[in-house]
ZAMARGU-4260 file (C-alpha; in steps of 0.2 Angstrom, whole numbers, plus 5000, padded with zeros to 4 digits):
<rodrens>
0) 5638/5635/5452 | 5646/5626/5466 | 5636/5616/5478 | 5630/5623/5494 | 5641/5619/5509
5) 5634/5606/5520 | 5625/5612/5536 | 5633/5612/5552 | 5627/5602/5567 | 5621/5618/5575
10) 5612/5623/5560 | 5603/5606/5559 | 5598/5607/5577 | 5590/5624/5574 | 5578/5617/5562
15) 5561/5613/5569 | 5552/5597/5565 | 5539/5600/5551 | 5521/5594/5554 | 5511/5583/5542
20) 5498/5593/5534 | 5481/5585/5536 | 5463/5586/5529 | 5452/5597/5540 | 5442/5587/5552
25) 5425/5593/5547 | 5428/5589/5529 | 5437/5572/5532 | 5423/5564/5543 | 5411/5565/5528
30) 5421/5552/5518 | 5435/5540/5518 | 5449/5550/5509 | 5466/5549/5516 | 5468/5561/5531
35) 5487/5564/5530 | 5491/5574/5514 | 5510/5571/5513 | 5525/5583/5512 | 5529/5594/5498
40) 5546/5592/5491 | 5552/5608/5499 | 5546/5602/5516 | 5553/5585/5513 | 5571/5592/5509
45) 5570/5604/5524 | 5565/5590/5536 | 5579/5578/5529 | 5591/5592/5534 | 5587/5589/5552
50) 5596/5572/5551 | 5613/5573/5560 | 5620/5559/5550 | 5626/5550/5565 | 5641/5539/5563
55) 5633/5525/5573 | 5614/5527/5569 | 5603/5521/5583 | 5588/5524/5572 | 5593/5509/5560
60) 5593/5497/5575 | 5575/5503/5579 | 5569/5498/5562 | 5563/5480/5561 | 5568/5479/5542
65) 5584/5487/5544 | 5583/5502/5532 | 5599/5512/5531 | 5590/5528/5537 | 5604/5540/5537
70) 5609/5535/5519 | 5591/5537/5512 | 5589/5554/5521 | 5606/5560/5515 | 5602/5557/5497
75) 5585/5565/5500 | 5593/5580/5507 | 5605/5581/5492 | 5589/5581/5481 | 5594/5564/5474
80) 5576/5557/5475 | 5580/5542/5464 | 5595/5538/5475 | 5584/5540/5491 | 5571/5528/5483
85) 5585/5515/5479 | 5591/5515/5497 | 5573/5514/5504 | 5567/5501/5492 | 5583/5491/5495
90) 5578/5488/5513 | 5559/5490/5514 | 5548/5480/5502 | 5533/5491/5506 | 5538/5509/5510
95) 5522/5517/5505 | 5513/5506/5517 | 5525/5508/5532 | 5527/5526/5529 | 5508/5528/5533
100) 5505/5514/5546 | 5521/5510/5554 | 5523/5516/5573 | 5539/5525/5569 | 5537/5535/5585
105) 5540/5519/5596 | 5554/5512/5584 | 5566/5521/5573 | 5561/5539/5578 | 5561/5534/5597
110) 5580/5529/5594 | 5584/5546/5585 | 5597/5556/5594 | 5586/5571/5592 | 5572/5563/5602
115) 5583/5563/5618 | 5580/5582/5620 | 5567/5587/5607 | 5558/5580/5592 | 5565/5566/5581
120) 5567/5568/5563 | 5550/5564/5554 | 5557/5548/5547 | 5540/5540/5544 | 5534/5555/5534
125) 5550/5556/5524 | 5548/5537/5520 | 5531/5540/5514 | 5536/5555/5503 | 5551/5545/5495
130) 5540/5530/5492 | 5526/5540/5484 | 5538/5549/5473 | 5545/5532/5467 | 5528/5526/5463
135) 5524/5541/5453 | 5540/5543/5444 | 5546/5526/5441 | 5538/5513/5429 | 5533/5496/5435
140) 5546/5483/5432 | 5533/5474/5421 | 5533/5488/5409 | 5550/5485/5402 | 5554/5504/5403
145) 5572/5509/5405 | 5567/5519/5421 | 5561/5503/5429 | 5577/5498/5436 | 5575/5489/5453
150) 5583/5495/5469 | 5586/5477/5473 | 5594/5468/5458 | 5587/5451/5455 | 5598/5435/5455
155) 5597/5423/5441 | 5582/5411/5442 | 5586/5397/5455 | 5573/5385/5449 | 5567/5383/5466
160) 5548/5386/5470 | 5541/5394/5486 | 5523/5395/5492 | 5518/5409/5503 | 5502/5408/5513
165) 5494/5425/5516 | 5497/5441/5506 | 5497/5453/5521 | 5513/5463/5526 | 5524/5448/5531
170) 5519/5438/5515 | 5521/5452/5503 | 5538/5456/5511 | 5544/5438/5509 | 5538/5437/5491
175) 5548/5453/5486 | 5564/5446/5495 | 5562/5429/5488 | 5559/5435/5470 | 5574/5446/5471
180) 5584/5431/5477 | 5579/5422/5460 | 5565/5410/5467 | 5548/5407/5459 | 5535/5413/5471
185) 5517/5410/5472 | 5506/5419/5486 | 5490/5410/5491 | 5477/5422/5498 | 5460/5417/5505
190) 5451/5433/5500 | 5447/5439/5482 | 5460/5453/5482 | 5478/5453/5489 | 5484/5463/5503
195) 5477/5454/5519 | 5475/5465/5534 | 5482/5480/5524 | 5466/5480/5514 | 5453/5472/5525
200) 5459/5479/5542 | 5466/5497/5539 | 5454/5510/5534 | 5457/5520/5518 | 5458/5536/5527
205) 5474/5529/5534 | 5480/5518/5520 | 5471/5519/5503 | 5469/5503/5495 | 5477/5509/5479
210) 5493/5511/5488 | 5492/5492/5492 | 5487/5488/5475 | 5502/5497/5468 | 5514/5487/5479
215) 5506/5471/5474 | 5508/5476/5455 | 5526/5480/5458 | 5528/5462/5465 | 5519/5455/5450
220) 5532/5464/5439 | 5545/5455/5448 | 5537/5438/5444 | 5527/5435/5460 | 5511/5425/5456
225) 5495/5428/5467 | 5482/5414/5469 | 5467/5421/5475 | 5451/5414/5484 | 5463/5400/5489
230) 5460/5395/5507 | 5474/5384/5514 | 5465/5371/5525 | 5451/5370/5513 | 5456/5374/5494
235) 5473/5366/5498 | 5481/5359/5513 | 5498/5363/5520 | 5503/5346/5515 | 5498/5349/5497
240) 5509/5364/5497 | 5524/5355/5504 | 5522/5342/5490 | 5521/5355/5477 | 5534/5368/5482
245) 5552/5367/5488 | 5548/5378/5504 | 5533/5386/5512 | 5531/5402/5522 | 5515/5404/5532
250) 5510/5422/5536 | 5491/5420/5538 | 5490/5433/5553 | 5479/5431/5568 | 5462/5434/5561
255) 5451/5426/5573 | 5442/5439/5584 | 5442/5439/5602 | 5424/5444/5609 | 5419/5452/5625
260) 5412/5436/5633 | 5398/5446/5642 | 5379/5443/5642 | 5370/5450/5627 | 5384/5449/5615
265) 5373/5439/5603 | 5361/5454/5601 | 5359/5462/5584 | 5370/5477/5582 | 5386/5469/5590
270) 5401/5467/5579 | 5419/5461/5580 | 5430/5474/5574 | 5436/5462/5561 | 5419/5460/5553
275) 5415/5479/5555 | 5431/5485/5546 | 5431/5471/5533 | 5413/5476/5528 | 5418/5494/5526
280) 5437/5493/5520 | 5436/5478/5508 | 5418/5477/5503 | 5414/5496/5502 | 5399/5494/5513
285) 5398/5513/5515 | 5392/5513/5497 | 5377/5501/5500 | 5367/5497/5490 | 5379/5502/5476
290) 5390/5489/5484 | 5383/5472/5488 | 5388/5472/5507 | 5378/5481/5520 | 5384/5487/5537
295) 5374/5495/5551 | 5376/5514/5551 | 5372/5516/5570 | 5368/5533/5577 | 5377/5530/5593
300) 5391/5518/5592 | 5402/5511/5606 | 5419/5503/5602 | 5427/5493/5616 | 5446/5493/5616
305) 5461/5505/5615 | 5472/5499/5601 | 5474/5505/5583 | 5460/5493/5578 | 5448/5501/5590
310) 5452/5519/5585 | 5451/5514/5567 | 5434/5507/5570 | 5427/5521/5580 | 5433/5534/5567
315) 5425/5523/5554 | 5408/5524/5564 | 5410/5543/5563 | 5412/5542/5544 | 5397/5531/5543
320) 5386/5545/5550 | 5386/5541/5569 | 5380/5556/5579 | 5390/5550/5593 | 5405/5538/5591
325) 5412/5533/5608 | 5428/5523/5612 | 5427/5514/5629 | 5443/5508/5637 | 5447/5501/5653
330) 5463/5510/5656 | 5468/5529/5654 | 5473/5537/5638 | 5491/5536/5644 | 5490/5517/5643
335) 5482/5516/5626 | 5492/5506/5614 | 5485/5515/5599 | 5497/5527/5589 | 5497/5545/5597
340) 5493/5552/5579 | 5478/5542/5577 | 5471/5546/5594 | 5474/5564/5591 | 5465/5563/5574
345) 5451/5554/5583 | 5449/5568/5595 | 5449/5581/5581 | 5435/5571/5573 | 5424/5572/5588
350) 5426/5555/5595 | 5421/5554/5613 | 5433/5544/5625 | 5426/5535/5639 | 5441/5530/5649
355) 5442/5518/5664 | 5427/5509/5660 | 5424/5490/5656 | 5409/5482/5648 | 5398/5470/5659
360) 5383/5467/5647 | 5375/5472/5631 | 5356/5477/5633 | 5343/5476/5620 | 5325/5478/5616
365) 5311/5465/5613 | 5317/5463/5595 | 5335/5459/5601 | 5342/5475/5594 | 5356/5484/5605
370) 5350/5498/5616 | 5365/5501/5627 | 5381/5494/5634 | 5382/5492/5653 | 5399/5496/5660
375) 5408/5497/5677 | 5420/5511/5681 | 5438/5505/5684 | 5453/5511/5694 | 5471/5508/5690
380) 5480/5496/5702 | 5497/5487/5702 | 5506/5485/5685 | 5502/5468/5676 | 5514/5458/5665
385) 5514/5471/5652 | 5520/5484/5664 | 5504/5494/5663 | 5493/5497/5678 | 5480/5483/5680
390) 5462/5490/5680 | 5452/5485/5695 | 5433/5487/5697 | 5425/5501/5707 | 5411/5495/5717
395) 5394/5502/5714 | 5399/5511/5698 | 5388/5502/5685 | 5380/5513/5672 | 5373/5511/5655
400) 5380/5520/5639 | 5365/5521/5627 | 5369/5515/5610 | 5363/5505/5595 | 5379/5497/5589
405) 5393/5489/5599 | 5410/5485/5591 | 5422/5473/5601 | 5440/5478/5597 | 5450/5469/5611
410) 5462/5458/5600 | 5463/5443/5589 | 5470/5426/5590 | 5476/5412/5578 | 5463/5405/5566
415) 5464/5386/5567 | 5458/5384/5549 | 5476/5380/5542 | 5484/5372/5558 | 5469/5360/5561
420) 5473/5351/5545 | 5491/5348/5549 | 5493/5339/5566 | 5512/5338/5564 | 5514/5357/5565
425) 5519/5361/5583 | 5508/5375/5591 | 5509/5385/5606 | 5497/5386/5620 | 5486/5399/5611
430) 5486/5391/5595 | 5501/5401/5588 | 5514/5392/5577 | 5530/5388/5585 | 5546/5392/5576
435) 5565/5391/5579 | 5577/5405/5578 | 5577/5404/5559 | 5558/5405/5558 | 5556/5387/5553
440) 5542/5377/5560 | 5542/5359/5566 | 5540/5354/5548 | 5556/5354/5538 | 5555/5367/5524
445) 5540/5376/5532 | 5543/5393/5539 | 5531/5405/5548 | 5531/5423/5554 | 5520/5438/5558
450) 5504/5437/5569 | 5502/5418/5567 | 5518/5416/5577 | 5518/5432/5587 | 5500/5435/5591
455) 5493/5452/5587 | 5508/5464/5582 | 5511/5478/5570 | 5513/5478/5551 | 5532/5482/5552
460) 5536/5468/5564 | 5527/5456/5552 | 5537/5463/5538 | 5553/5460/5548 | 5548/5442/5550
465) 5545/5440/5532 | 5562/5448/5527 | 5571/5436/5539 | 5561/5421/5534 | 5565/5424/5516
470) 5583/5424/5518 | 5582/5409/5530 | 5572/5400/5516 | 5586/5405/5503 | 5599/5397/5515
475) 5588/5382/5517 | 5586/5380/5498 | 5604/5381/5496 | 5610/5370/5509 | 5620/5354/5505
480) 5606/5342/5511 | 5593/5350/5499 | 5587/5337/5487 | 5580/5348/5474 | 5562/5340/5474
485) 5548/5350/5466 | 5533/5339/5467 | 5519/5345/5455 | 5523/5354/5439 | 5522/5373/5442
490) 5507/5376/5431 | 5497/5364/5441 | 5494/5378/5454 | 5488/5391/5442 | 5480/5383/5426
495) 5461/5380/5428 | 5460/5384/5446 | 5451/5401/5444 | 5462/5408/5458 | 5477/5416/5450
500) 5477/5435/5449
</rodrens>
C-alpha cells in the first residue's frame, strides 16, 4: 500500500492544538502523582501534523540547546519514533526532563509560526512523548543490547579527565556531551542522590524522581561516574579538582535562599522554599514517620512569591493537607513569572491567590509559633528594570492573613561554600562566578554555567550553558597549548571515598 500523501499547509492549519490530559484536581491533591498524563501515540502523531516544516525554523532559534525541532517532529509525524528519538536525543541530553519543566511557551513555542495568529505546535508535550517512548523502548547503553544504539555516537577515548561540580541540569548535560566526546567524566554531587535541583527543588507531581534517575542511569551507561556526598569546598576544594583533572565545570546552581528580611521571620513555622521543597521532594517528608525527615503540615499556609518555586511550594502545601493554601504576590497575575500551566493547575487545585500584597511581619504566639502574616496592599507604579510595573505601597492597607506556616519563595543567590575556598576565582557583585564568552572562569581550565553564573534561571538555560561549556572544554583540551597533565591517578577519586554511586 502506498504511503499517504503529505498534508497540505491548509490541512495542517485546520488541525486544532491538542490539550494535555491531566489527573483530576480533587484526585491529584491527595498525593504526589504526576499531574500531566502524557499524549497517546494517536494524539502525538496528530499534533506533529500541525508542524508546517518551515524552511527557516524560528522555533530552533528559541531552543537554548538547539534541538532540530522540525526534524524530530517530521519523523514523529511519519511514525518513525526511533528516528524522532535519535534527533531529539542528539540535541537534548535530558528530553524527558525538559518535556515536563521547560517553559516552551516562552521559548521554542513562542517562536512557532502558528503562534502568530493562533496556538503553537505543542512542542514540549511532543518532546515528552518521544523521550518517554525512548525510555520505555530502548535498552540502557550499559545493557549491551543491540537496541541500545546511541543517538549521539561516542568518540574514541581521549584520555582526558573532566570533573563536573553539581549534578543538576547543567552538570548532567555537560556530562553527557563530554562523555560523547570521548572524555572521562566524574560528577561530584553534594547530596546523597544525583539530580540537583531536579530532585530536591521540583515536586514529583511535575517531575517524578524516577524520570531523573532514568536520565542519570543513561549517563552512567555512557561511562559517567557520580561521586555523591562530595561537597566541593569541604570534602574537596576546587584546587584539589584542578590538580586531579584536566578541566573542571562548575554547575552548583544558586542554592542559597533569599529570605523576606521582616520581623518575626525567625518564628517556628517559617520556611525557605528550598528547605520546604527539599524536605518533601528529596526526603519524602510527606511519609513521616515512615521517612526519617518531618515537615510541618500546616492547616493554613501562606507562600510568598510569584515564580515557579512559589507555585510548586503552595501546591505542595495543598497536598500536605492544608485546608487553605495561599499564594501572596506583590504584583498581579499578569506579572507572575511562573508558567501559565502551573498557575492554571494551582487554581484548579483550590489555591487562593492574594495579589498585590507584600509581607511586613510574621506574627506568633507566646510559644513562638506562627499565627499570621501581616501584609500591606500594593498598587502598580512605573515599570522597573525588568519591564514589569513596580509595586508601591498603599497607605493604611495593612492587614493580617491568619496562618500557621509561612514559606518564603522570593529567590536564591550563589552559595559561597565553593567560592570562599578559592580566592583567585573572580566573582561578580552578587557572588556569582564571572566567565568569558566561552564559559571559562578566571582560572584556566575551570568553566562554569547555570545559576552560579546567571543567578536564578530555568532548567533549560542551565542545560544550554552545560552544552556550550562541554564543547568549549573539548576545544580547550584539544588546543595546542594543552600539556596533557592529569594530576592524581583516576582511581584516587573513587576508591575508598564512599562517595561514588
